Chimera marker file (.cmm) of the C-alpha trace (Angstrom):
<marker_set name="trace">
<marker id="1" x="85.824" y="53.516" z="-21.588" r="1" g="1" b="0" radius="0.5"/>
<marker id="2" x="86.697" y="57.184" z="-20.246" r="1" g="1" b="0" radius="0.5"/>
<marker id="3" x="87.967" y="58.228" z="-16.733" r="1" g="1" b="0" radius="0.5"/>
<marker id="4" x="84.030" y="59.903" z="-16.660" r="1" g="1" b="0" radius="0.5"/>
<marker id="5" x="82.261" y="56.948" z="-17.643" r="1" g="1" b="0" radius="0.5"/>
<marker id="6" x="84.459" y="54.737" z="-15.315" r="1" g="1" b="0" radius="0.5"/>
<marker id="7" x="83.617" y="57.506" z="-12.521" r="1" g="1" b="0" radius="0.5"/>
<marker id="8" x="79.610" y="57.483" z="-13.247" r="1" g="1" b="0" radius="0.5"/>
<marker id="9" x="79.702" y="53.925" z="-12.628" r="1" g="1" b="0" radius="0.5"/>
<marker id="10" x="81.773" y="53.885" z="-9.551" r="1" g="1" b="0" radius="0.5"/>
<marker id="11" x="79.240" y="57.078" z="-8.523" r="1" g="1" b="0" radius="0.5"/>
<marker id="12" x="76.416" y="54.658" z="-9.364" r="1" g="1" b="0" radius="0.5"/>
<marker id="13" x="78.039" y="51.431" z="-7.595" r="1" g="1" b="0" radius="0.5"/>
<marker id="14" x="78.631" y="53.799" z="-4.439" r="1" g="1" b="0" radius="0.5"/>
<marker id="15" x="75.005" y="54.554" z="-4.696" r="1" g="1" b="0" radius="0.5"/>
<marker id="16" x="74.059" y="51.285" z="-4.998" r="1" g="1" b="0" radius="0.5"/>
<marker id="17" x="76.420" y="50.202" z="-2.248" r="1" g="1" b="0" radius="0.5"/>
<marker id="18" x="74.732" y="53.305" z="0.171" r="1" g="1" b="0" radius="0.5"/>
<marker id="19" x="71.131" y="51.886" z="-0.295" r="1" g="1" b="0" radius="0.5"/>
<marker id="20" x="72.054" y="48.544" z="0.195" r="1" g="1" b="0" radius="0.5"/>
<marker id="21" x="74.043" y="50.194" z="3.395" r="1" g="1" b="0" radius="0.5"/>
<marker id="22" x="70.431" y="51.337" z="4.180" r="1" g="1" b="0" radius="0.5"/>
<marker id="23" x="68.304" y="49.302" z="3.745" r="1" g="1" b="0" radius="0.5"/>
<marker id="24" x="70.865" y="46.554" z="6.107" r="1" g="1" b="0" radius="0.5"/>
<marker id="25" x="70.656" y="49.363" z="8.727" r="1" g="1" b="0" radius="0.5"/>
<marker id="26" x="66.790" y="49.306" z="8.361" r="1" g="1" b="0" radius="0.5"/>
<marker id="27" x="66.832" y="45.617" z="8.128" r="1" g="1" b="0" radius="0.5"/>
<marker id="28" x="69.378" y="45.482" z="11.131" r="1" g="1" b="0" radius="0.5"/>
<marker id="29" x="66.781" y="47.859" z="13.231" r="1" g="1" b="0" radius="0.5"/>
<marker id="30" x="64.104" y="45.739" z="12.654" r="1" g="1" b="0" radius="0.5"/>
<marker id="31" x="65.801" y="42.535" z="13.516" r="1" g="1" b="0" radius="0.5"/>
<marker id="32" x="66.758" y="44.511" z="16.990" r="1" g="1" b="0" radius="0.5"/>
<marker id="33" x="63.299" y="45.663" z="17.539" r="1" g="1" b="0" radius="0.5"/>
<marker id="34" x="62.225" y="41.958" z="16.672" r="1" g="1" b="0" radius="0.5"/>
<marker id="35" x="64.639" y="40.385" z="19.109" r="1" g="1" b="0" radius="0.5"/>
<marker id="36" x="64.120" y="43.228" z="21.806" r="1" g="1" b="0" radius="0.5"/>
<marker id="37" x="59.912" y="42.138" z="21.582" r="1" g="1" b="0" radius="0.5"/>
<marker id="38" x="60.817" y="38.084" z="21.584" r="1" g="1" b="0" radius="0.5"/>
<marker id="39" x="63.447" y="38.867" z="24.681" r="1" g="1" b="0" radius="0.5"/>
<marker id="40" x="60.444" y="40.812" z="26.417" r="1" g="1" b="0" radius="0.5"/>
<marker id="41" x="57.476" y="38.322" z="25.494" r="1" g="1" b="0" radius="0.5"/>
<marker id="42" x="60.280" y="35.464" z="26.767" r="1" g="1" b="0" radius="0.5"/>
<marker id="43" x="60.431" y="37.523" z="30.200" r="1" g="1" b="0" radius="0.5"/>
<marker id="44" x="56.925" y="37.769" z="30.769" r="1" g="1" b="0" radius="0.5"/>
<marker id="45" x="55.934" y="34.414" z="30.112" r="1" g="1" b="0" radius="0.5"/>
<marker id="46" x="59.248" y="33.165" z="32.205" r="1" g="1" b="0" radius="0.5"/>
<marker id="47" x="58.038" y="36.094" z="34.837" r="1" g="1" b="0" radius="0.5"/>
<marker id="48" x="54.448" y="34.022" z="34.728" r="1" g="1" b="0" radius="0.5"/>
<marker id="49" x="55.691" y="30.559" z="35.217" r="1" g="1" b="0" radius="0.5"/>
<marker id="50" x="57.736" y="31.499" z="37.961" r="1" g="1" b="0" radius="0.5"/>
<marker id="51" x="54.471" y="32.988" z="39.693" r="1" g="1" b="0" radius="0.5"/>
<marker id="52" x="52.350" y="29.930" z="38.464" r="1" g="1" b="0" radius="0.5"/>
<marker id="53" x="55.274" y="27.371" z="39.576" r="1" g="1" b="0" radius="0.5"/>
<marker id="54" x="55.611" y="29.588" z="42.969" r="1" g="1" b="0" radius="0.5"/>
<marker id="55" x="51.452" y="28.926" z="43.059" r="1" g="1" b="0" radius="0.5"/>
<marker id="56" x="51.131" y="25.526" z="42.793" r="1" g="1" b="0" radius="0.5"/>
<marker id="57" x="54.295" y="24.933" z="45.006" r="1" g="1" b="0" radius="0.5"/>
<marker id="58" x="52.129" y="27.099" z="47.605" r="1" g="1" b="0" radius="0.5"/>
<marker id="59" x="49.106" y="24.911" z="47.141" r="1" g="1" b="0" radius="0.5"/>
<marker id="60" x="50.919" y="21.731" z="47.136" r="1" g="1" b="0" radius="0.5"/>
<marker id="61" x="52.718" y="22.820" z="50.393" r="1" g="1" b="0" radius="0.5"/>
<marker id="62" x="49.153" y="24.079" z="51.764" r="1" g="1" b="0" radius="0.5"/>
<marker id="63" x="47.853" y="20.591" z="50.944" r="1" g="1" b="0" radius="0.5"/>
<marker id="64" x="50.450" y="18.717" z="52.151" r="1" g="1" b="0" radius="0.5"/>
<marker id="65" x="49.859" y="20.603" z="55.671" r="1" g="1" b="0" radius="0.5"/>
<marker id="66" x="46.190" y="20.020" z="55.830" r="1" g="1" b="0" radius="0.5"/>
<marker id="67" x="47.271" y="15.832" z="54.911" r="1" g="1" b="0" radius="0.5"/>
<marker id="68" x="49.727" y="15.554" z="57.988" r="1" g="1" b="0" radius="0.5"/>
<marker id="69" x="47.155" y="17.852" z="60.093" r="1" g="1" b="0" radius="0.5"/>
<marker id="70" x="44.314" y="15.444" z="59.018" r="1" g="1" b="0" radius="0.5"/>
<marker id="71" x="47.185" y="12.087" z="59.754" r="1" g="1" b="0" radius="0.5"/>
<marker id="72" x="48.239" y="13.417" z="63.342" r="1" g="1" b="0" radius="0.5"/>
<marker id="73" x="44.621" y="14.061" z="64.173" r="1" g="1" b="0" radius="0.5"/>
<marker id="74" x="43.574" y="10.334" z="63.417" r="1" g="1" b="0" radius="0.5"/>
<marker id="75" x="46.810" y="9.041" z="64.856" r="1" g="1" b="0" radius="0.5"/>
<marker id="76" x="45.980" y="10.971" z="67.830" r="1" g="1" b="0" radius="0.5"/>
<marker id="77" x="42.415" y="9.786" z="67.684" r="1" g="1" b="0" radius="0.5"/>
<marker id="78" x="43.526" y="6.321" z="66.836" r="1" g="1" b="0" radius="0.5"/>
<marker id="79" x="45.637" y="6.419" z="70.273" r="1" g="1" b="0" radius="0.5"/>
<marker id="80" x="43.075" y="8.147" z="72.388" r="1" g="1" b="0" radius="0.5"/>
<marker id="81" x="40.591" y="4.831" z="71.159" r="1" g="1" b="0" radius="0.5"/>
<marker id="82" x="43.173" y="2.195" z="71.893" r="1" g="1" b="0" radius="0.5"/>
<marker id="83" x="43.431" y="4.137" z="75.535" r="1" g="1" b="0" radius="0.5"/>
<marker id="84" x="39.689" y="3.764" z="76.059" r="1" g="1" b="0" radius="0.5"/>
<marker id="85" x="39.516" y="0.153" z="74.792" r="1" g="1" b="0" radius="0.5"/>
<marker id="86" x="42.725" y="-0.344" z="77.155" r="1" g="1" b="0" radius="0.5"/>
<marker id="87" x="40.453" y="1.327" z="79.826" r="1" g="1" b="0" radius="0.5"/>
<marker id="88" x="37.273" y="-0.774" z="79.464" r="1" g="1" b="0" radius="0.5"/>
<marker id="89" x="39.041" y="-3.950" z="78.994" r="1" g="1" b="0" radius="0.5"/>
<marker id="90" x="40.241" y="-3.496" z="82.434" r="1" g="1" b="0" radius="0.5"/>
<marker id="91" x="37.711" y="-2.589" z="83.690" r="1" g="1" b="0" radius="0.5"/>
<marker id="92" x="35.496" y="-5.345" z="82.298" r="1" g="1" b="0" radius="0.5"/>
<marker id="93" x="38.625" y="-7.748" z="83.830" r="1" g="1" b="0" radius="0.5"/>
<marker id="94" x="38.015" y="-5.869" z="87.174" r="1" g="1" b="0" radius="0.5"/>
<marker id="95" x="34.630" y="-5.571" z="87.481" r="1" g="1" b="0" radius="0.5"/>
<marker id="96" x="34.898" y="-9.474" z="86.055" r="1" g="1" b="0" radius="0.5"/>
<marker id="97" x="36.935" y="-10.524" z="89.202" r="1" g="1" b="0" radius="0.5"/>
<marker id="98" x="34.207" y="-7.948" z="91.466" r="1" g="1" b="0" radius="0.5"/>
<marker id="99" x="31.456" y="-10.628" z="90.226" r="1" g="1" b="0" radius="0.5"/>
<marker id="100" x="33.066" y="-13.132" z="91.021" r="1" g="1" b="0" radius="0.5"/>
<marker id="101" x="34.636" y="-12.583" z="94.474" r="1" g="1" b="0" radius="0.5"/>
<marker id="102" x="30.787" y="-11.355" z="95.294" r="1" g="1" b="0" radius="0.5"/>
<marker id="103" x="29.081" y="-14.627" z="94.056" r="1" g="1" b="0" radius="0.5"/>
<marker id="104" x="32.159" y="-16.895" z="95.701" r="1" g="1" b="0" radius="0.5"/>
<marker id="105" x="30.824" y="-15.078" z="98.982" r="1" g="1" b="0" radius="0.5"/>
<marker id="106" x="27.301" y="-15.464" z="98.286" r="1" g="1" b="0" radius="0.5"/>
<marker id="107" x="27.794" y="-19.354" z="97.961" r="1" g="1" b="0" radius="0.5"/>
<marker id="108" x="29.788" y="-19.028" z="101.189" r="1" g="1" b="0" radius="0.5"/>
<marker id="109" x="26.593" y="-17.834" z="102.939" r="1" g="1" b="0" radius="0.5"/>
<marker id="110" x="24.169" y="-20.481" z="101.967" r="1" g="1" b="0" radius="0.5"/>
<marker id="111" x="21.478" y="-18.239" z="102.083" r="1" g="1" b="0" radius="0.5"/>
<marker id="112" x="18.327" y="-19.418" z="101.396" r="1" g="1" b="0" radius="0.5"/>
<marker id="113" x="16.366" y="-17.505" z="98.815" r="1" g="1" b="0" radius="0.5"/>
<marker id="114" x="12.424" y="-17.204" z="98.306" r="1" g="1" b="0" radius="0.5"/>
<marker id="115" x="10.818" y="-19.174" z="95.078" r="1" g="1" b="0" radius="0.5"/>
<marker id="116" x="10.331" y="-15.691" z="93.055" r="1" g="1" b="0" radius="0.5"/>
<marker id="117" x="13.541" y="-14.763" z="93.447" r="1" g="1" b="0" radius="0.5"/>
<marker id="118" x="14.999" y="-18.122" z="92.257" r="1" g="1" b="0" radius="0.5"/>
<marker id="119" x="12.522" y="-17.247" z="89.213" r="1" g="1" b="0" radius="0.5"/>
<marker id="120" x="13.312" y="-13.958" z="88.598" r="1" g="1" b="0" radius="0.5"/>
<marker id="121" x="16.986" y="-15.165" z="87.096" r="1" g="1" b="0" radius="0.5"/>
<marker id="122" x="15.804" y="-18.191" z="85.485" r="1" g="1" b="0" radius="0.5"/>
<marker id="123" x="16.980" y="-18.672" z="82.266" r="1" g="1" b="0" radius="0.5"/>
<marker id="124" x="15.448" y="-20.640" z="79.020" r="1" g="1" b="0" radius="0.5"/>
<marker id="125" x="17.486" y="-23.696" z="80.029" r="1" g="1" b="0" radius="0.5"/>
<marker id="126" x="16.915" y="-23.584" z="83.555" r="1" g="1" b="0" radius="0.5"/>
<marker id="127" x="12.924" y="-23.363" z="82.461" r="1" g="1" b="0" radius="0.5"/>
<marker id="128" x="12.993" y="-26.499" z="80.677" r="1" g="1" b="0" radius="0.5"/>
<marker id="129" x="14.761" y="-27.877" z="82.854" r="1" g="1" b="0" radius="0.5"/>
<marker id="130" x="12.217" y="-27.305" z="85.637" r="1" g="1" b="0" radius="0.5"/>
<marker id="131" x="9.103" y="-28.012" z="83.530" r="1" g="1" b="0" radius="0.5"/>
<marker id="132" x="10.757" y="-31.559" z="83.171" r="1" g="1" b="0" radius="0.5"/>
<marker id="133" x="10.747" y="-32.071" z="87.115" r="1" g="1" b="0" radius="0.5"/>
<marker id="134" x="7.734" y="-30.914" z="87.410" r="1" g="1" b="0" radius="0.5"/>
<marker id="135" x="6.556" y="-33.204" z="85.083" r="1" g="1" b="0" radius="0.5"/>
<marker id="136" x="8.744" y="-35.833" z="86.478" r="1" g="1" b="0" radius="0.5"/>
<marker id="137" x="7.282" y="-35.511" z="89.696" r="1" g="1" b="0" radius="0.5"/>
<marker id="138" x="3.619" y="-35.278" z="88.557" r="1" g="1" b="0" radius="0.5"/>
<marker id="139" x="3.951" y="-38.745" z="87.168" r="1" g="1" b="0" radius="0.5"/>
<marker id="140" x="5.385" y="-39.827" z="90.139" r="1" g="1" b="0" radius="0.5"/>
<marker id="141" x="2.579" y="-39.149" z="92.245" r="1" g="1" b="0" radius="0.5"/>
<marker id="142" x="-0.163" y="-40.612" z="89.797" r="1" g="1" b="0" radius="0.5"/>
<marker id="143" x="1.744" y="-43.590" z="89.939" r="1" g="1" b="0" radius="0.5"/>
<marker id="144" x="1.399" y="-43.865" z="93.537" r="1" g="1" b="0" radius="0.5"/>
<link id1="1" id2="2" r="1" g="1" b="0" radius="0.2"/>
<link id1="2" id2="3" r="1" g="1" b="0" radius="0.2"/>
<link id1="3" id2="4" r="1" g="1" b="0" radius="0.2"/>
<link id1="4" id2="5" r="1" g="1" b="0" radius="0.2"/>
<link id1="5" id2="6" r="1" g="1" b="0" radius="0.2"/>
<link id1="6" id2="7" r="1" g="1" b="0" radius="0.2"/>
<link id1="7" id2="8" r="1" g="1" b="0" radius="0.2"/>
<link id1="8" id2="9" r="1" g="1" b="0" radius="0.2"/>
<link id1="9" id2="10" r="1" g="1" b="0" radius="0.2"/>
<link id1="10" id2="11" r="1" g="1" b="0" radius="0.2"/>
<link id1="11" id2="12" r="1" g="1" b="0" radius="0.2"/>
<link id1="12" id2="13" r="1" g="1" b="0" radius="0.2"/>
<link id1="13" id2="14" r="1" g="1" b="0" radius="0.2"/>
<link id1="14" id2="15" r="1" g="1" b="0" radius="0.2"/>
<link id1="15" id2="16" r="1" g="1" b="0" radius="0.2"/>
<link id1="16" id2="17" r="1" g="1" b="0" radius="0.2"/>
<link id1="17" id2="18" r="1" g="1" b="0" radius="0.2"/>
<link id1="18" id2="19" r="1" g="1" b="0" radius="0.2"/>
<link id1="19" id2="20" r="1" g="1" b="0" radius="0.2"/>
<link id1="20" id2="21" r="1" g="1" b="0" radius="0.2"/>
<link id1="21" id2="22" r="1" g="1" b="0" radius="0.2"/>
<link id1="22" id2="23" r="1" g="1" b="0" radius="0.2"/>
<link id1="23" id2="24" r="1" g="1" b="0" radius="0.2"/>
<link id1="24" id2="25" r="1" g="1" b="0" radius="0.2"/>
<link id1="25" id2="26" r="1" g="1" b="0" radius="0.2"/>
<link id1="26" id2="27" r="1" g="1" b="0" radius="0.2"/>
<link id1="27" id2="28" r="1" g="1" b="0" radius="0.2"/>
<link id1="28" id2="29" r="1" g="1" b="0" radius="0.2"/>
<link id1="29" id2="30" r="1" g="1" b="0" radius="0.2"/>
<link id1="30" id2="31" r="1" g="1" b="0" radius="0.2"/>
<link id1="31" id2="32" r="1" g="1" b="0" radius="0.2"/>
<link id1="32" id2="33" r="1" g="1" b="0" radius="0.2"/>
<link id1="33" id2="34" r="1" g="1" b="0" radius="0.2"/>
<link id1="34" id2="35" r="1" g="1" b="0" radius="0.2"/>
<link id1="35" id2="36" r="1" g="1" b="0" radius="0.2"/>
<link id1="36" id2="37" r="1" g="1" b="0" radius="0.2"/>
<link id1="37" id2="38" r="1" g="1" b="0" radius="0.2"/>
<link id1="38" id2="39" r="1" g="1" b="0" radius="0.2"/>
<link id1="39" id2="40" r="1" g="1" b="0" radius="0.2"/>
<link id1="40" id2="41" r="1" g="1" b="0" radius="0.2"/>
<link id1="41" id2="42" r="1" g="1" b="0" radius="0.2"/>
<link id1="42" id2="43" r="1" g="1" b="0" radius="0.2"/>
<link id1="43" id2="44" r="1" g="1" b="0" radius="0.2"/>
<link id1="44" id2="45" r="1" g="1" b="0" radius="0.2"/>
<link id1="45" id2="46" r="1" g="1" b="0" radius="0.2"/>
<link id1="46" id2="47" r="1" g="1" b="0" radius="0.2"/>
<link id1="47" id2="48" r="1" g="1" b="0" radius="0.2"/>
<link id1="48" id2="49" r="1" g="1" b="0" radius="0.2"/>
<link id1="49" id2="50" r="1" g="1" b="0" radius="0.2"/>
<link id1="50" id2="51" r="1" g="1" b="0" radius="0.2"/>
<link id1="51" id2="52" r="1" g="1" b="0" radius="0.2"/>
<link id1="52" id2="53" r="1" g="1" b="0" radius="0.2"/>
<link id1="53" id2="54" r="1" g="1" b="0" radius="0.2"/>
<link id1="54" id2="55" r="1" g="1" b="0" radius="0.2"/>
<link id1="55" id2="56" r="1" g="1" b="0" radius="0.2"/>
<link id1="56" id2="57" r="1" g="1" b="0" radius="0.2"/>
<link id1="57" id2="58" r="1" g="1" b="0" radius="0.2"/>
<link id1="58" id2="59" r="1" g="1" b="0" radius="0.2"/>
<link id1="59" id2="60" r="1" g="1" b="0" radius="0.2"/>
<link id1="60" id2="61" r="1" g="1" b="0" radius="0.2"/>
<link id1="61" id2="62" r="1" g="1" b="0" radius="0.2"/>
<link id1="62" id2="63" r="1" g="1" b="0" radius="0.2"/>
<link id1="63" id2="64" r="1" g="1" b="0" radius="0.2"/>
<link id1="64" id2="65" r="1" g="1" b="0" radius="0.2"/>
<link id1="65" id2="66" r="1" g="1" b="0" radius="0.2"/>
<link id1="66" id2="67" r="1" g="1" b="0" radius="0.2"/>
<link id1="67" id2="68" r="1" g="1" b="0" radius="0.2"/>
<link id1="68" id2="69" r="1" g="1" b="0" radius="0.2"/>
<link id1="69" id2="70" r="1" g="1" b="0" radius="0.2"/>
<link id1="70" id2="71" r="1" g="1" b="0" radius="0.2"/>
<link id1="71" id2="72" r="1" g="1" b="0" radius="0.2"/>
<link id1="72" id2="73" r="1" g="1" b="0" radius="0.2"/>
<link id1="73" id2="74" r="1" g="1" b="0" radius="0.2"/>
<link id1="74" id2="75" r="1" g="1" b="0" radius="0.2"/>
<link id1="75" id2="76" r="1" g="1" b="0" radius="0.2"/>
<link id1="76" id2="77" r="1" g="1" b="0" radius="0.2"/>
<link id1="77" id2="78" r="1" g="1" b="0" radius="0.2"/>
<link id1="78" id2="79" r="1" g="1" b="0" radius="0.2"/>
<link id1="79" id2="80" r="1" g="1" b="0" radius="0.2"/>
<link id1="80" id2="81" r="1" g="1" b="0" radius="0.2"/>
<link id1="81" id2="82" r="1" g="1" b="0" radius="0.2"/>
<link id1="82" id2="83" r="1" g="1" b="0" radius="0.2"/>
<link id1="83" id2="84" r="1" g="1" b="0" radius="0.2"/>
<link id1="84" id2="85" r="1" g="1" b="0" radius="0.2"/>
<link id1="85" id2="86" r="1" g="1" b="0" radius="0.2"/>
<link id1="86" id2="87" r="1" g="1" b="0" radius="0.2"/>
<link id1="87" id2="88" r="1" g="1" b="0" radius="0.2"/>
<link id1="88" id2="89" r="1" g="1" b="0" radius="0.2"/>
<link id1="89" id2="90" r="1" g="1" b="0" radius="0.2"/>
<link id1="90" id2="91" r="1" g="1" b="0" radius="0.2"/>
<link id1="91" id2="92" r="1" g="1" b="0" radius="0.2"/>
<link id1="92" id2="93" r="1" g="1" b="0" radius="0.2"/>
<link id1="93" id2="94" r="1" g="1" b="0" radius="0.2"/>
<link id1="94" id2="95" r="1" g="1" b="0" radius="0.2"/>
<link id1="95" id2="96" r="1" g="1" b="0" radius="0.2"/>
<link id1="96" id2="97" r="1" g="1" b="0" radius="0.2"/>
<link id1="97" id2="98" r="1" g="1" b="0" radius="0.2"/>
<link id1="98" id2="99" r="1" g="1" b="0" radius="0.2"/>
<link id1="99" id2="100" r="1" g="1" b="0" radius="0.2"/>
<link id1="100" id2="101" r="1" g="1" b="0" radius="0.2"/>
<link id1="101" id2="102" r="1" g="1" b="0" radius="0.2"/>
<link id1="102" id2="103" r="1" g="1" b="0" radius="0.2"/>
<link id1="103" id2="104" r="1" g="1" b="0" radius="0.2"/>
<link id1="104" id2="105" r="1" g="1" b="0" radius="0.2"/>
<link id1="105" id2="106" r="1" g="1" b="0" radius="0.2"/>
<link id1="106" id2="107" r="1" g="1" b="0" radius="0.2"/>
<link id1="107" id2="108" r="1" g="1" b="0" radius="0.2"/>
<link id1="108" id2="109" r="1" g="1" b="0" radius="0.2"/>
<link id1="109" id2="110" r="1" g="1" b="0" radius="0.2"/>
<link id1="110" id2="111" r="1" g="1" b="0" radius="0.2"/>
<link id1="111" id2="112" r="1" g="1" b="0" radius="0.2"/>
<link id1="112" id2="113" r="1" g="1" b="0" radius="0.2"/>
<link id1="113" id2="114" r="1" g="1" b="0" radius="0.2"/>
<link id1="114" id2="115" r="1" g="1" b="0" radius="0.2"/>
<link id1="115" id2="116" r="1" g="1" b="0" radius="0.2"/>
<link id1="116" id2="117" r="1" g="1" b="0" radius="0.2"/>
<link id1="117" id2="118" r="1" g="1" b="0" radius="0.2"/>
<link id1="118" id2="119" r="1" g="1" b="0" radius="0.2"/>
<link id1="119" id2="120" r="1" g="1" b="0" radius="0.2"/>
<link id1="120" id2="121" r="1" g="1" b="0" radius="0.2"/>
<link id1="121" id2="122" r="1" g="1" b="0" radius="0.2"/>
<link id1="122" id2="123" r="1" g="1" b="0" radius="0.2"/>
<link id1="123" id2="124" r="1" g="1" b="0" radius="0.2"/>
<link id1="124" id2="125" r="1" g="1" b="0" radius="0.2"/>
<link id1="125" id2="126" r="1" g="1" b="0" radius="0.2"/>
<link id1="126" id2="127" r="1" g="1" b="0" radius="0.2"/>
<link id1="127" id2="128" r="1" g="1" b="0" radius="0.2"/>
<link id1="128" id2="129" r="1" g="1" b="0" radius="0.2"/>
<link id1="129" id2="130" r="1" g="1" b="0" radius="0.2"/>
<link id1="130" id2="131" r="1" g="1" b="0" radius="0.2"/>
<link id1="131" id2="132" r="1" g="1" b="0" radius="0.2"/>
<link id1="132" id2="133" r="1" g="1" b="0" radius="0.2"/>
<link id1="133" id2="134" r="1" g="1" b="0" radius="0.2"/>
<link id1="134" id2="135" r="1" g="1" b="0" radius="0.2"/>
<link id1="135" id2="136" r="1" g="1" b="0" radius="0.2"/>
<link id1="136" id2="137" r="1" g="1" b="0" radius="0.2"/>
<link id1="137" id2="138" r="1" g="1" b="0" radius="0.2"/>
<link id1="138" id2="139" r="1" g="1" b="0" radius="0.2"/>
<link id1="139" id2="140" r="1" g="1" b="0" radius="0.2"/>
<link id1="140" id2="141" r="1" g="1" b="0" radius="0.2"/>
<link id1="141" id2="142" r="1" g="1" b="0" radius="0.2"/>
<link id1="142" id2="143" r="1" g="1" b="0" radius="0.2"/>
<link id1="143" id2="144" r="1" g="1" b="0" radius="0.2"/>
</marker_set>
């Protein structure tokens, strides 16, 4: 092979290498664009995800605050209810003691009361006893 042929071959190889280099540059440029798009997409998704996490944390925080407020209100109502119940029990005891005092006082007076007054306070048990006593009196009266 002569020098000219070798030079032509070298020129062809150089041209092929230039074409490969151009194609490689295009490929690298395209790869960089795709990488930039992927990074941009990733950043957007990450940003959206961060926003969603913040919104979720905010909602959970709000729900937690509402739950804590409800629990606090329930505790206060329970405390108030217990206090009211204790007041009522104390008042019941006090009134019970006062009623006993009044009964003892009345018993000590030995005041006569009317038959109508007694009948007004009659219970079903007393009624049965009274009717039996009246029946007994009637039968005694007939036997005499």
